[in-house]
N, C-alpha and C positions, 0 to 999 in steps of 0.2 A: 468532830471539828467544834461544834457550836462550844465543847467543853474548853477548849482551849483561844475559841474566838476573841475574850477580852485579853488576854496575855499577848495572842498575835498581833492585833491592832495597836496595843502599846507598845511591843518591839518593833513594830515598823514605823510608828510615830519617833520614836526614841533612833532608831537606826536614820532614818530620814534626816532630823536634826543634826545627828552627828555628822552625816556624811556633808552636808551642806556647812558645816561649822569647819570640820577638818578639812575640806578642799575647797572652801569659798573663793579663793582666789584662782582657782584651775575650772570654775564654772561659767558657762556661755551658755544662754539660750538660743537653740537653734529650732528650726523647723524640719519636722520628721514624721514620716507616716508612722500612724499609729492605727493596729488593729484594734478594733474596740469590741470584745469578746462579748460584753456586757448587751451588744445590739443585735448579737448573732444568736438564731433560735437552733437547738440542739439539731435539728433536720439539715440546715445551711450547712453547719458545721461538718455532718455527716458525708453531705454532698462534696464539700472542699476537700475532704480526705479521701472521697474516694476518686475524683478527679484528679487531685495532686498529692498522690501517696508521699511524697518527698517531705511534705508539711507534717508528717504524724509524729516525727522524732522531734522536731523542736517544740510541738504542743506538748507533747509529754515531757519534755524537759521543763517547759513553764509551768506545767501543772503539777511536776515532781510525782509522777507516775511511771514506774518501771514496768515494761514487757511484763516481766513475773507476773504482777499484778492483774493484767490485764486476762494472762494464761488462767491465772489463779480464779479471778472472779468474774469474766466473762466466758471462759472454756473456749478462747481462741488460742489454738496449739502452733509452737515455733513461730512466731511471728517475729518475721524480720522487720524492726522497726525504720530501719534504713531505706528500705525498699520493698514495702509493703504488697503484698497481692490480697487484697480485701473482697469481699463480696458487698453488697448495698447494705444487707442486713447487719454485716461484720461492722463495716464503718459508721451506721448509725448507732450499733451497740456502743463501740468506742466513744462515739461523740458526746452521749447520751452520758457515759461514764467521766470523763473529762471535764467535761463544760462547767460544773459545779467547782472544780479545783482550778481552771483558769483564771487568771486574775482579769479585773474589768477591762483593763486595756495596756497593750505592750507595745512599745516603739519596734516598728519594723526592724531596724538593726539591730536590737536586742535579743529577738528571735533568733535573727540569722546566726548572732554570734552565740547563744545556745547550742544552737545545731552544730556549729564550728566547734566548740568545746566538746561535744559528747563525741563528734565525729572523731577528733583527735584524739582523744582518750580511747575510743575503740581501736583505732589503727595501732597506738601503742600497744596496747594489751594483747593485740593479734600477734604482732611482732615480737613482745617478750614471750608469748606463749610457744612461737614457733622456736625461739632462740633456746628457752627451757627444753623445748624437744630435741633440738639438734643437740644440747648439751648432755640431756640423758641418755641419748643414743651413742654419743662418744665415750661416755662413762659405762654404759653396759657393753659395748665393744671392749674395751679396754680392759673390763674384769674377765671377759671371757676370754680375751687374749693371755692375761695374766695367769687364770686356773689351768689353763690347756700348758703352760710352762712349766707348773709345779707338779710335783710328786704328791702323793697323799699326805706325806711326812710334812709339806709343805717346802720342801728343800727344792731348788731349782733344778728342772733337768735340761740335760743339755738340747737343744733345738738343731743343731748342725745337720745337714741333710747327709753327710758321709756317716757310715755306721761306724761306732766306736768298738773299737778292741778290748777284751777284759786284759786288767794289767795282771801280769804273772804275779803272785805268790804274797 
């Protein structure tokens, strides 16, 4: 992280300037609740994750950390980031792992929106997977049916239920 910090800081400033310039007429000041992560110790963050496990996914999204990183680096297997079942030790390990990657502060509606976007993506992917599985099943069934109706030479066999008489001569 230290290696890219100067480029990250420069890009962040550039993106913020560009966003302000591009959307100047659409920007308004609002009072919103902001979670100040820089004021939260890892132990407090771990307790929050343990008490309210549903917050794990938006925290991971805000810190750009995927479940596979937690599995790989912390050896917490099969972590359901949407509905985690964690021990106190696990929640403290995760908090210590993500804390350095969390922004100093995040508006609460932004964190909620990150969770929403991640959840929608998960549900769409789940539906797509089920759709692909259904198509695969139909394709497999079709191939099986097709192969039963062909002889070894590739010529279609008669599938009539009445026996066929041999033709004379």
